[in-house]
Structure formats: C-alpha cells, structure tokens
PDBQT receptor file of N, H, CA, C and O in Angstrom, charges set to zero:
ATOM      1  N   MET A   1     103.006 267.305 113.581  1.00  0.00    +0.000 N 
ATOM      2  CA  MET A   1     103.551 268.443 112.858  1.00  0.00    +0.000 C 
ATOM      3  C   MET A   1     102.474 269.529 112.769  1.00  0.00    +0.000 C 
ATOM      4  O   MET A   1     101.351 269.229 112.364  1.00  0.00    +0.000 OA
ATOM      5  N   PRO A   2     102.780 270.786 113.135  1.00  0.00    +0.000 N 
ATOM      6  CA  PRO A   2     101.786 271.852 113.086  1.00  0.00    +0.000 C 
ATOM      7  C   PRO A   2     101.391 272.185 111.653  1.00  0.00    +0.000 C 
ATOM      8  O   PRO A   2     102.176 272.042 110.715  1.00  0.00    +0.000 OA
ATOM      9  N   ARG A   3     100.154 272.631 111.520  1.00  0.00    +0.000 N 
ATOM     10  H   ARG A   3      99.516 272.747 112.281  1.00  0.00    +0.000 HD
ATOM     11  CA  ARG A   3      99.673 273.040 110.200  1.00  0.00    +0.000 C 
ATOM     12  C   ARG A   3     100.369 274.330 109.760  1.00  0.00    +0.000 C 
ATOM     13  O   ARG A   3     100.710 275.161 110.601  1.00  0.00    +0.000 OA
ATOM     14  N   PRO A   4     100.582 274.506 108.453  1.00  0.00    +0.000 N 
ATOM     15  CA  PRO A   4     101.290 275.706 107.971  1.00  0.00    +0.000 C 
ATOM     16  C   PRO A   4     100.593 277.006 108.357  1.00  0.00    +0.000 C 
ATOM     17  O   PRO A   4     101.261 277.970 108.731  1.00  0.00    +0.000 OA
ATOM     18  N   LEU A   5      99.263 277.052 108.274  1.00  0.00    +0.000 N 
ATOM     19  H   LEU A   5      98.721 276.269 107.970  1.00  0.00    +0.000 HD
ATOM     20  CA  LEU A   5      98.559 278.282 108.614  1.00  0.00    +0.000 C 
ATOM     21  C   LEU A   5      98.770 278.619 110.081  1.00  0.00    +0.000 C 
ATOM     22  O   LEU A   5      98.928 279.786 110.439  1.00  0.00    +0.000 OA
ATOM     23  N   ARG A   6      98.772 277.615 110.913  1.00  0.00    +0.000 N 
ATOM     24  H   ARG A   6      98.644 276.667 110.622  1.00  0.00    +0.000 HD
ATOM     25  CA  ARG A   6      98.993 277.832 112.346  1.00  0.00    +0.000 C 
ATOM     26  C   ARG A   6     100.385 278.419 112.590  1.00  0.00    +0.000 C 
ATOM     27  O   ARG A   6     100.563 279.259 113.472  1.00  0.00    +0.000 OA
ATOM     28  N   LEU A   7     101.356 277.981 111.817  1.00  0.00    +0.000 N 
ATOM     29  H   LEU A   7     101.212 277.299 111.100  1.00  0.00    +0.000 HD
ATOM     30  CA  LEU A   7     102.706 278.514 111.976  1.00  0.00    +0.000 C 
ATOM     31  C   LEU A   7     102.771 279.996 111.618  1.00  0.00    +0.000 C 
ATOM     32  O   LEU A   7     103.516 280.756 112.236  1.00  0.00    +0.000 OA
ATOM     33  N   LEU A   8     101.992 280.403 110.621  1.00  0.00    +0.000 N 
ATOM     34  H   LEU A   8     101.386 279.786 110.119  1.00  0.00    +0.000 HD
ATOM     35  CA  LEU A   8     102.013 281.805 110.212  1.00  0.00    +0.000 C 
ATOM     36  C   LEU A   8     101.360 282.718 111.238  1.00  0.00    +0.000 C 
ATOM     37  O   LEU A   8     101.802 283.853 111.417  1.00  0.00    +0.000 OA
ATOM     38  N   THR A   9     100.323 282.250 111.911  1.00  0.00    +0.000 N 
ATOM     39  H   THR A   9      99.964 281.329 111.766  1.00  0.00    +0.000 HD
ATOM     40  CA  THR A   9      99.545 283.133 112.769  1.00  0.00    +0.000 C 
ATOM     41  C   THR A   9      99.774 282.911 114.253  1.00  0.00    +0.000 C 
ATOM     42  O   THR A   9      99.222 283.654 115.064  1.00  0.00    +0.000 OA
ATOM     43  N   ARG A  10     100.550 281.938 114.636  1.00  0.00    +0.000 N 
ATOM     44  H   ARG A  10     100.999 281.334 113.977  1.00  0.00    +0.000 HD
ATOM     45  CA  ARG A  10     100.691 281.606 116.056  1.00  0.00    +0.000 C 
ATOM     46  C   ARG A  10     101.184 282.795 116.873  1.00  0.00    +0.000 C 
ATOM     47  O   ARG A  10     100.500 283.228 117.801  1.00  0.00    +0.000 OA
ATOM     48  N   ARG A  11     102.341 283.320 116.548  1.00  0.00    +0.000 N 
ATOM     49  H   ARG A  11     102.897 282.968 115.795  1.00  0.00    +0.000 HD
ATOM     50  CA  ARG A  11     102.911 284.399 117.341  1.00  0.00    +0.000 C 
ATOM     51  C   ARG A  11     103.075 285.689 116.549  1.00  0.00    +0.000 C 
ATOM     52  O   ARG A  11     103.585 286.681 117.069  1.00  0.00    +0.000 OA
ATOM     53  N   ALA A  12     102.651 285.677 115.320  1.00  0.00    +0.000 N 
ATOM     54  H   ALA A  12     102.236 284.871 114.897  1.00  0.00    +0.000 HD
ATOM     55  CA  ALA A  12     102.883 286.835 114.470  1.00  0.00    +0.000 C 
ATOM     56  C   ALA A  12     102.017 288.017 114.880  1.00  0.00    +0.000 C 
ATOM     57  O   ALA A  12     102.481 289.157 114.840  1.00  0.00    +0.000 OA
ATOM     58  N   GLY A  13     100.783 287.775 115.269  1.00  0.00    +0.000 N 
ATOM     59  H   GLY A  13     100.406 286.849 115.301  1.00  0.00    +0.000 HD
ATOM     60  CA  GLY A  13      99.887 288.866 115.598  1.00  0.00    +0.000 C 
ATOM     61  C   GLY A  13      99.405 289.559 114.340  1.00  0.00    +0.000 C 
ATOM     62  O   GLY A  13      99.821 289.213 113.235  1.00  0.00    +0.000 OA
ATOM     63  N   PRO A  14      98.532 290.534 114.504  1.00  0.00    +0.000 N 
ATOM     64  CA  PRO A  14      97.949 291.196 113.333  1.00  0.00    +0.000 C 
ATOM     65  C   PRO A  14      98.972 291.957 112.487  1.00  0.00    +0.000 C 
ATOM     66  O   PRO A  14      98.860 291.986 111.261  1.00  0.00    +0.000 OA
ATOM     67  N   ILE A  15      99.950 292.561 113.119  1.00  0.00    +0.000 N 
ATOM     68  H   ILE A  15     100.041 292.538 114.115  1.00  0.00    +0.000 HD
ATOM     69  CA  ILE A  15     100.953 293.313 112.352  1.00  0.00    +0.000 C 
ATOM     70  C   ILE A  15     101.839 292.361 111.562  1.00  0.00    +0.000 C 
ATOM     71  O   ILE A  15     102.168 292.629 110.406  1.00  0.00    +0.000 OA
ATOM     72  N   GLY A  16     102.222 291.263 112.175  1.00  0.00    +0.000 N 
ATOM     73  H   GLY A  16     101.955 291.045 113.114  1.00  0.00    +0.000 HD
ATOM     74  CA  GLY A  16     103.037 290.277 111.472  1.00  0.00    +0.000 C 
ATOM     75  C   GLY A  16     102.310 289.661 110.296  1.00  0.00    +0.000 C 
ATOM     76  O   GLY A  16     102.900 289.437 109.240  1.00  0.00    +0.000 OA
ATOM     77  N   VAL A  17     101.023 289.387 110.478  1.00  0.00    +0.000 N 
ATOM     78  H   VAL A  17     100.543 289.569 111.337  1.00  0.00    +0.000 HD
ATOM     79  CA  VAL A  17     100.227 288.828 109.382  1.00  0.00    +0.000 C 
ATOM     80  C   VAL A  17     100.116 289.847 108.253  1.00  0.00    +0.000 C 
ATOM     81  O   VAL A  17     100.226 289.486 107.081  1.00  0.00    +0.000 OA
ATOM     82  N   ALA A  18      99.901 291.121 108.596  1.00  0.00    +0.000 N 
ATOM     83  H   ALA A  18      99.812 291.415 109.547  1.00  0.00    +0.000 HD
ATOM     84  CA  ALA A  18      99.805 292.167 107.572  1.00  0.00    +0.000 C 
ATOM     85  C   ALA A  18     101.120 292.305 106.806  1.00  0.00    +0.000 C 
ATOM     86  O   ALA A  18     101.114 292.442 105.582  1.00  0.00    +0.000 OA
ATOM     87  N   LEU A  19     102.234 292.269 107.513  1.00  0.00    +0.000 N 
ATOM     88  H   LEU A  19     102.239 292.157 108.506  1.00  0.00    +0.000 HD
ATOM     89  CA  LEU A  19     103.534 292.371 106.839  1.00  0.00    +0.000 C 
ATOM     90  C   LEU A  19     103.801 291.167 105.942  1.00  0.00    +0.000 C 
ATOM     91  O   LEU A  19     104.359 291.306 104.854  1.00  0.00    +0.000 OA
ATOM     92  N   THR A  20     103.400 289.991 106.401  1.00  0.00    +0.000 N 
ATOM     93  H   THR A  20     102.946 289.878 107.285  1.00  0.00    +0.000 HD
ATOM     94  CA  THR A  20     103.565 288.790 105.586  1.00  0.00    +0.000 C 
ATOM     95  C   THR A  20     102.713 288.874 104.326  1.00  0.00    +0.000 C 
ATOM     96  O   THR A  20     103.171 288.539 103.233  1.00  0.00    +0.000 OA
ATOM     97  N   ALA A  21     101.458 289.328 104.487  1.00  0.00    +0.000 N 
ATOM     98  H   ALA A  21     101.085 289.600 105.374  1.00  0.00    +0.000 HD
ATOM     99  CA  ALA A  21     100.569 289.471 103.328  1.00  0.00    +0.000 C 
ATOM    100  C   ALA A  21     101.142 290.483 102.335  1.00  0.00    +0.000 C 
ATOM    101  O   ALA A  21     101.094 290.265 101.124  1.00  0.00    +0.000 OA
ATOM    102  N   PHE A  22     101.681 291.583 102.847  1.00  0.00    +0.000 N 
ATOM    103  H   PHE A  22     101.720 291.760 103.830  1.00  0.00    +0.000 HD
ATOM    104  CA  PHE A  22     102.280 292.591 101.970  1.00  0.00    +0.000 C 
ATOM    105  C   PHE A  22     103.486 292.027 101.229  1.00  0.00    +0.000 C 
ATOM    106  O   PHE A  22     103.670 292.299 100.043  1.00  0.00    +0.000 OA
ATOM    107  N   ASP A  23     104.299 291.252 101.915  1.00  0.00    +0.000 N 
ATOM    108  H   ASP A  23     104.149 291.031 102.879  1.00  0.00    +0.000 HD
ATOM    109  CA  ASP A  23     105.473 290.647 101.289  1.00  0.00    +0.000 C 
ATOM    110  C   ASP A  23     105.056 289.683 100.176  1.00  0.00    +0.000 C 
ATOM    111  O   ASP A  23     105.649 289.674  99.097  1.00  0.00    +0.000 OA
ATOM    112  N   ILE A  24     104.039 288.879 100.449  1.00  0.00    +0.000 N 
ATOM    113  H   ILE A  24     103.558 288.887 101.325  1.00  0.00    +0.000 HD
ATOM    114  CA  ILE A  24     103.537 287.952  99.423  1.00  0.00    +0.000 C 
ATOM    115  C   ILE A  24     102.970 288.735  98.246  1.00  0.00    +0.000 C 
ATOM    116  O   ILE A  24     103.202 288.376  97.092  1.00  0.00    +0.000 OA
ATOM    117  N   TRP A  25     102.226 289.809  98.534  1.00  0.00    +0.000 N 
ATOM    118  H   TRP A  25     102.038 290.100  99.472  1.00  0.00    +0.000 HD
ATOM    119  CA  TRP A  25     101.624 290.635  97.487  1.00  0.00    +0.000 C 
ATOM    120  C   TRP A  25     102.704 291.214  96.575  1.00  0.00    +0.000 C 
ATOM    121  O   TRP A  25     102.531 291.252  95.357  1.00  0.00    +0.000 OA
ATOM    122  N   ARG A  26     103.811 291.662  97.156  1.00  0.00    +0.000 N 
ATOM    123  H   ARG A  26     103.951 291.632  98.145  1.00  0.00    +0.000 HD
ATOM    124  CA  ARG A  26     104.902 292.233  96.360  1.00  0.00    +0.000 C 
ATOM    125  C   ARG A  26     105.536 291.210  95.442  1.00  0.00    +0.000 C 
ATOM    126  O   ARG A  26     106.017 291.557  94.363  1.00  0.00    +0.000 OA
ATOM    127  N   ARG A  27     105.545 289.960  95.853  1.00  0.00    +0.000 N 
ATOM    128  H   ARG A  27     105.155 289.678  96.730  1.00  0.00    +0.000 HD
ATOM    129  CA  ARG A  27     106.189 288.909  95.056  1.00  0.00    +0.000 C 
ATOM    130  C   ARG A  27     105.326 288.435  93.888  1.00  0.00    +0.000 C 
ATOM    131  O   ARG A  27     105.839 287.831  92.946  1.00  0.00    +0.000 OA
ATOM    132  N   ILE A  28     104.036 288.699  93.942  1.00  0.00    +0.000 N 
ATOM    133  H   ILE A  28     103.619 289.189  94.707  1.00  0.00    +0.000 HD
ATOM    134  CA  ILE A  28     103.139 288.296  92.858  1.00  0.00    +0.000 C 
ATOM    135  C   ILE A  28     103.402 289.215  91.662  1.00  0.00    +0.000 C 
ATOM    136  O   ILE A  28     103.532 290.426  91.842  1.00  0.00    +0.000 OA
ATOM    137  N   PRO A  29     103.482 288.670  90.455  1.00  0.00    +0.000 N 
ATOM    138  CA  PRO A  29     103.677 289.516  89.273  1.00  0.00    +0.000 C 
ATOM    139  C   PRO A  29     102.546 290.535  89.117  1.00  0.00    +0.000 C 
ATOM    140  O   PRO A  29     101.403 290.281  89.497  1.00  0.00    +0.000 OA
ATOM    141  N   LYS A  30     102.890 291.682  88.552  1.00  0.00    +0.000 N 
ATOM    142  H   LYS A  30     103.818 291.888  88.243  1.00  0.00    +0.000 HD
ATOM    143  CA  LYS A  30     101.949 292.797  88.452  1.00  0.00    +0.000 C 
ATOM    144  C   LYS A  30     100.664 292.409  87.716  1.00  0.00    +0.000 C 
ATOM    145  O   LYS A  30      99.576 292.842  88.095  1.00  0.00    +0.000 OA
ATOM    146  N   ARG A  31     100.787 291.611  86.687  1.00  0.00    +0.000 N 
ATOM    147  H   ARG A  31     101.671 291.259  86.379  1.00  0.00    +0.000 HD
ATOM    148  CA  ARG A  31      99.607 291.210  85.917  1.00  0.00    +0.000 C 
ATOM    149  C   ARG A  31      98.631 290.408  86.780  1.00  0.00    +0.000 C 
ATOM    150  O   ARG A  31      97.420 290.617  86.711  1.00  0.00    +0.000 OA
ATOM    151  N   GLN A  32      99.162 289.492  87.591  1.00  0.00    +0.000 N 
ATOM    152  H   GLN A  32     100.146 289.322  87.648  1.00  0.00    +0.000 HD
ATOM    153  CA  GLN A  32      98.285 288.705  88.457  1.00  0.00    +0.000 C 
ATOM    154  C   GLN A  32      97.696 289.555  89.577  1.00  0.00    +0.000 C 
ATOM    155  O   GLN A  32      96.566 289.323  90.009  1.00  0.00    +0.000 OA
ATOM    156  N   ARG A  33      98.461 290.539  90.047  1.00  0.00    +0.000 N 
ATOM    157  H   ARG A  33      99.378 290.728  89.697  1.00  0.00    +0.000 HD
ATOM    158  CA  ARG A  33      97.910 291.448  91.061  1.00  0.00    +0.000 C 
ATOM    159  C   ARG A  33      96.696 292.180  90.506  1.00  0.00    +0.000 C 
ATOM    160  O   ARG A  33      95.692 292.352  91.197  1.00  0.00    +0.000 OA
ATOM    161  N   ARG A  34      96.797 292.607  89.254  1.00  0.00    +0.000 N 
ATOM    162  H   ARG A  34      97.612 292.467  88.692  1.00  0.00    +0.000 HD
ATOM    163  CA  ARG A  34      95.657 293.291  88.627  1.00  0.00    +0.000 C 
ATOM    164  C   ARG A  34      94.456 292.357  88.513  1.00  0.00    +0.000 C 
ATOM    165  O   ARG A  34      93.318 292.783  88.709  1.00  0.00    +0.000 OA
ATOM    166  N   GLN A  35      94.702 291.090  88.197  1.00  0.00    +0.000 N 
ATOM    167  H   GLN A  35      95.627 290.744  88.038  1.00  0.00    +0.000 HD
ATOM    168  CA  GLN A  35      93.609 290.122  88.119  1.00  0.00    +0.000 C 
ATOM    169  C   GLN A  35      92.950 289.932  89.480  1.00  0.00    +0.000 C 
ATOM    170  O   GLN A  35      91.726 289.835  89.572  1.00  0.00    +0.000 OA
ATOM    171  N   ILE A  36      93.753 289.880  90.531  1.00  0.00    +0.000 N 
ATOM    172  H   ILE A  36      94.747 289.959  90.456  1.00  0.00    +0.000 HD
ATOM    173  CA  ILE A  36      93.212 289.717  91.886  1.00  0.00    +0.000 C 
ATOM    174  C   ILE A  36      92.363 290.926  92.261  1.00  0.00    +0.000 C 
ATOM    175  O   ILE A  36      91.278 290.778  92.823  1.00  0.00    +0.000 OA
ATOM    176  N   VAL A  37      92.858 292.123  91.949  1.00  0.00    +0.000 N 
ATOM    177  H   VAL A  37      93.739 292.244  91.492  1.00  0.00    +0.000 HD
ATOM    178  CA  VAL A  37      92.106 293.339  92.264  1.00  0.00    +0.000 C 
ATOM    179  C   VAL A  37      90.791 293.364  91.489  1.00  0.00    +0.000 C 
ATOM    180  O   VAL A  37      89.754 293.724  92.046  1.00  0.00    +0.000 OA
ATOM    181  N   ALA A  38      90.823 292.989  90.218  1.00  0.00    +0.000 N 
ATOM    182  H   ALA A  38      91.666 292.697  89.766  1.00  0.00    +0.000 HD
ATOM    183  CA  ALA A  38      89.600 292.977  89.408  1.00  0.00    +0.000 C 
ATOM    184  C   ALA A  38      88.586 291.976  89.959  1.00  0.00    +0.000 C 
ATOM    185  O   ALA A  38      87.395 292.277  90.036  1.00  0.00    +0.000 OA
ATOM    186  N   ALA A  39      89.053 290.797  90.340  1.00  0.00    +0.000 N 
ATOM    187  H   ALA A  39      90.021 290.553  90.277  1.00  0.00    +0.000 HD
ATOM    188  CA  ALA A  39      88.146 289.790  90.899  1.00  0.00    +0.000 C 
ATOM    189  C   ALA A  39      87.574 290.252  92.231  1.00  0.00    +0.000 C 
ATOM    190  O   ALA A  39      86.407 289.997  92.531  1.00  0.00    +0.000 OA
ATOM    191  N   THR A  40      88.386 290.927  93.027  1.00  0.00    +0.000 N 
ATOM    192  H   THR A  40      89.333 291.135  92.784  1.00  0.00    +0.000 HD
ATOM    193  CA  THR A  40      87.914 291.431  94.316  1.00  0.00    +0.000 C 
ATOM    194  C   THR A  40      86.853 292.499  94.115  1.00  0.00    +0.000 C 
ATOM    195  O   THR A  40      85.849 292.517  94.827  1.00  0.00    +0.000 OA
ATOM    196  N   ARG A  41      87.062 293.375  93.166  1.00  0.00    +0.000 N 
ATOM    197  H   ARG A  41      87.878 293.360  92.588  1.00  0.00    +0.000 HD
ATOM    198  CA  ARG A  41      86.065 294.418  92.898  1.00  0.00    +0.000 C 
ATOM    199  C   ARG A  41      84.761 293.814  92.393  1.00  0.00    +0.000 C 
ATOM    200  O   ARG A  41      83.677 294.302  92.713  1.00  0.00    +0.000 OA
ATOM    201  N   LYS A  42      84.871 292.759  91.610  1.00  0.00    +0.000 N 
ATOM    202  H   LYS A  42      85.752 292.362  91.351  1.00  0.00    +0.000 HD
ATOM    203  CA  LYS A  42      83.676 292.144  91.040  1.00  0.00    +0.000 C 
ATOM    204  C   LYS A  42      82.907 291.334  92.078  1.00  0.00    +0.000 C 
ATOM    205  O   LYS A  42      81.685 291.450  92.172  1.00  0.00    +0.000 OA
ATOM    206  N   HIS A  43      83.610 290.516  92.858  1.00  0.00    +0.000 N 
ATOM    207  H   HIS A  43      84.603 290.422  92.782  1.00  0.00    +0.000 HD
ATOM    208  CA  HIS A  43      82.950 289.569  93.751  1.00  0.00    +0.000 C 
ATOM    209  C   HIS A  43      82.928 290.010  95.208  1.00  0.00    +0.000 C 
ATOM    210  O   HIS A  43      82.174 289.451  96.004  1.00  0.00    +0.000 OA
ATOM    211  N   GLY A  44      83.735 290.997  95.574  1.00  0.00    +0.000 N 
ATOM    212  H   GLY A  44      84.348 291.451  94.927  1.00  0.00    +0.000 HD
ATOM    213  CA  GLY A  44      83.839 291.429  96.962  1.00  0.00    +0.000 C 
ATOM    214  C   GLY A  44      82.525 291.831  97.605  1.00  0.00    +0.000 C 
ATOM    215  O   GLY A  44      82.218 291.351  98.696  1.00  0.00    +0.000 OA
ATOM    216  N   PRO A  45      81.726 292.701  96.970  1.00  0.00    +0.000 N 
ATOM    217  CA  PRO A  45      80.469 293.108  97.591  1.00  0.00    +0.000 C 
ATOM    218  C   PRO A  45      79.512 291.939  97.834  1.00  0.00    +0.000 C 
ATOM    219  O   PRO A  45      78.818 291.905  98.850  1.00  0.00    +0.000 OA
ATOM    220  N   ARG A  46      79.476 290.996  96.919  1.00  0.00    +0.000 N 
ATOM    221  H   ARG A  46      80.039 291.023  96.093  1.00  0.00    +0.000 HD
ATOM    222  CA  ARG A  46      78.593 289.838  97.087  1.00  0.00    +0.000 C 
ATOM    223  C   ARG A  46      79.065 288.966  98.246  1.00  0.00    +0.000 C 
ATOM    224  O   ARG A  46      78.254 288.500  99.046  1.00  0.00    +0.000 OA
ATOM    225  N   VAL A  47      80.358 288.751  98.334  1.00  0.00    +0.000 N 
ATOM    226  H   VAL A  47      81.016 289.130  97.684  1.00  0.00    +0.000 HD
ATOM    227  CA  VAL A  47      80.905 287.945  99.428  1.00  0.00    +0.000 C 
ATOM    228  C   VAL A  47      80.649 288.634 100.762  1.00  0.00    +0.000 C 
ATOM    229  O   VAL A  47      80.269 287.981 101.735  1.00  0.00    +0.000 OA
ATOM    230  N   ALA A  48      80.853 289.946 100.816  1.00  0.00    +0.000 N 
ATOM    231  H   ALA A  48      81.162 290.477 100.026  1.00  0.00    +0.000 HD
ATOM    232  CA  ALA A  48      80.614 290.691 102.056  1.00  0.00    +0.000 C 
ATOM    233  C   ALA A  48      79.149 290.597 102.466  1.00  0.00    +0.000 C 
ATOM    234  O   ALA A  48      78.853 290.433 103.650  1.00  0.00    +0.000 OA
ATOM    235  N   ALA A  49      78.228 290.699 101.511  1.00  0.00    +0.000 N 
ATOM    236  H   ALA A  49      78.469 290.832 100.550  1.00  0.00    +0.000 HD
ATOM    237  CA  ALA A  49      76.802 290.587 101.829  1.00  0.00    +0.000 C 
ATOM    238  C   ALA A  49      76.470 289.204 102.375  1.00  0.00    +0.000 C 
ATOM    239  O   ALA A  49      75.667 289.083 103.300  1.00  0.00    +0.000 OA
ATOM    240  N   GLN A  50      77.070 288.171 101.821  1.00  0.00    +0.000 N 
ATOM    241  H   GLN A  50      77.722 288.270 101.069  1.00  0.00    +0.000 HD
ATOM    242  CA  GLN A  50      76.834 286.816 102.322  1.00  0.00    +0.000 C 
ATOM    243  C   GLN A  50      77.366 286.649 103.739  1.00  0.00    +0.000 C 
ATOM    244  O   GLN A  50      76.729 286.001 104.569  1.00  0.00    +0.000 OA
ATOM    245  N   VAL A  51      78.513 287.223 104.016  1.00  0.00    +0.000 N 
ATOM    246  H   VAL A  51      79.030 287.750 103.342  1.00  0.00    +0.000 HD
ATOM    247  CA  VAL A  51      79.084 287.133 105.368  1.00  0.00    +0.000 C 
ATOM    248  C   VAL A  51      78.180 287.842 106.368  1.00  0.00    +0.000 C 
ATOM    249  O   VAL A  51      77.926 287.321 107.454  1.00  0.00    +0.000 OA
ATOM    250  N   ILE A  52      77.695 289.022 106.011  1.00  0.00    +0.000 N 
ATOM    251  H   ILE A  52      77.900 289.445 105.129  1.00  0.00    +0.000 HD
ATOM    252  CA  ILE A  52      76.802 289.769 106.900  1.00  0.00    +0.000 C 
ATOM    253  C   ILE A  52      75.533 288.978 107.162  1.00  0.00    +0.000 C 
ATOM    254  O   ILE A  52      75.069 288.914 108.300  1.00  0.00    +0.000 OA
ATOM    255  N   GLU A  53      74.968 288.377 106.133  1.00  0.00    +0.000 N 
ATOM    256  H   GLU A  53      75.345 288.429 105.208  1.00  0.00    +0.000 HD
ATOM    257  CA  GLU A  53      73.743 287.587 106.294  1.00  0.00    +0.000 C 
ATOM    258  C   GLU A  53      73.988 286.370 107.183  1.00  0.00    +0.000 C 
ATOM    259  O   GLU A  53      73.152 286.045 108.026  1.00  0.00    +0.000 OA
ATOM    260  N   GLN A  54      75.100 285.708 107.009  1.00  0.00    +0.000 N 
ATOM    261  H   GLN A  54      75.779 285.971 106.324  1.00  0.00    +0.000 HD
ATOM    262  CA  GLN A  54      75.418 284.554 107.855  1.00  0.00    +0.000 C 
ATOM    263  C   GLN A  54      75.591 284.969 109.304  1.00  0.00    +0.000 C 
ATOM    264  O   GLN A  54      75.157 284.252 110.206  1.00  0.00    +0.000 OA
ATOM    265  N   ARG A  55      76.213 286.106 109.542  1.00  0.00    +0.000 N 
ATOM    266  H   ARG A  55      76.565 286.689 108.809  1.00  0.00    +0.000 HD
ATOM    267  CA  ARG A  55      76.378 286.594 110.917  1.00  0.00    +0.000 C 
ATOM    268  C   ARG A  55      75.021 286.893 111.547  1.00  0.00    +0.000 C 
ATOM    269  O   ARG A  55      74.801 286.594 112.721  1.00  0.00    +0.000 OA
ATOM    270  N   ARG A  56      74.114 287.479 110.774  1.00  0.00    +0.000 N 
ATOM    271  H   ARG A  56      74.293 287.721 109.821  1.00  0.00    +0.000 HD
ATOM    272  CA  ARG A  56      72.765 287.754 111.292  1.00  0.00    +0.000 C 
ATOM    273  C   ARG A  56      72.058 286.465 111.675  1.00  0.00    +0.000 C 
ATOM    274  O   ARG A  56      71.442 286.376 112.737  1.00  0.00    +0.000 OA
ATOM    275  N   ARG A  57      72.150 285.475 110.811  1.00  0.00    +0.000 N 
ATOM    276  H   ARG A  57      72.650 285.548 109.948  1.00  0.00    +0.000 HD
ATOM    277  CA  ARG A  57      71.509 284.190 111.108  1.00  0.00    +0.000 C 
ATOM    278  C   ARG A  57      72.102 283.555 112.355  1.00  0.00    +0.000 C 
ATOM    279  O   ARG A  57      71.374 283.008 113.182  1.00  0.00    +0.000 OA
ATOM    280  N   LEU A  58      73.415 283.625 112.493  1.00  0.00    +0.000 N 
ATOM    281  H   LEU A  58      74.008 284.069 111.821  1.00  0.00    +0.000 HD
ATOM    282  CA  LEU A  58      74.083 283.049 113.656  1.00  0.00    +0.000 C 
ATOM    283  C   LEU A  58      73.645 283.752 114.940  1.00  0.00    +0.000 C 
ATOM    284  O   LEU A  58      73.394 283.095 115.950  1.00  0.00    +0.000 OA
ATOM    285  N   LYS A  59      73.552 285.071 114.907  1.00  0.00    +0.000 N 
ATOM    286  H   LYS A  59      73.755 285.605 114.086  1.00  0.00    +0.000 HD
ATOM    287  CA  LYS A  59      73.120 285.823 116.088  1.00  0.00    +0.000 C 
ATOM    288  C   LYS A  59      71.680 285.484 116.450  1.00  0.00    +0.000 C 
ATOM    289  O   LYS A  59      71.353 285.372 117.632  1.00  0.00    +0.000 OA
ATOM    290  N   ARG A  60      70.818 285.319 115.458  1.00  0.00    +0.000 N 
ATOM    291  H   ARG A  60      71.083 285.410 114.498  1.00  0.00    +0.000 HD
ATOM    292  CA  ARG A  60      69.413 284.970 115.728  1.00  0.00    +0.000 C 
ATOM    293  C   ARG A  60      69.303 283.601 116.373  1.00  0.00    +0.000 C 
ATOM    294  O   ARG A  60      68.471 283.399 117.257  1.00  0.00    +0.000 OA
ATOM    295  N   ARG A  61      70.130 282.657 115.945  1.00  0.00    +0.000 N 
ATOM    296  H   ARG A  61      70.806 282.821 115.227  1.00  0.00    +0.000 HD
ATOM    297  CA  ARG A  61      70.069 281.299 116.505  1.00  0.00    +0.000 C 
ATOM    298  C   ARG A  61      70.563 281.258 117.938  1.00  0.00    +0.000 C 
ATOM    299  O   ARG A  61      70.110 280.420 118.718  1.00  0.00    +0.000 OA
ATOM    300  N   ARG A  62      71.471 282.134 118.299  1.00  0.00    +0.000 N 
ATOM    301  H   ARG A  62      71.839 282.815 117.665  1.00  0.00    +0.000 HD
ATOM    302  CA  ARG A  62      72.007 282.143 119.659  1.00  0.00    +0.000 C 
ATOM    303  C   ARG A  62      70.966 282.581 120.677  1.00  0.00    +0.000 C 
ATOM    304  O   ARG A  62      70.908 282.029 121.776  1.00  0.00    +0.000 OA
ATOM    305  N   TYR A  63      70.145 283.563 120.329  1.00  0.00    +0.000 N 
ATOM    306  H   TYR A  63      70.192 284.011 119.436  1.00  0.00    +0.000 HD
ATOM    307  CA  TYR A  63      69.206 284.132 121.295  1.00  0.00    +0.000 C 
ATOM    308  C   TYR A  63      67.861 283.501 121.225  1.00  0.00    +0.000 C 
ATOM    309  O   TYR A  63      66.963 283.876 121.979  1.00  0.00    +0.000 OA
TER     310      TYR A  63
C-alpha cells in the first residue's frame, strides 16, 4: 500500500500541492491559523538558518 504522502505528491506537481495546501489552510479554524502564523514568525528565521547551515555543511563534505 503506498504511503499517504506519496499519494499526495506523486502526480500532483507543484501547483497541485499548492492548491491542496491552500484547501487545507482554508479548512483550519481562523484561531488556529493565527497560532500557526505566530509560531512561524517566531521560529521561522531560526529554522531557516539551521537549514542554510546544514546545506553548507553538506556541500563542504561533497567536495
């Protein structure tokens, strides 16, 4: 049996994934959407910095 995530992304492509994410976002109650936005604003920059650092380390190990 295929994994659920694989079913969502197999043939959907980037536009299909974006539309699915938007549909899910609309179904979330407004209060929880605000909580998600607040958490993203608080933790987003730190997560992005960690991703950038990991990519740098990965590139250094390759060469």
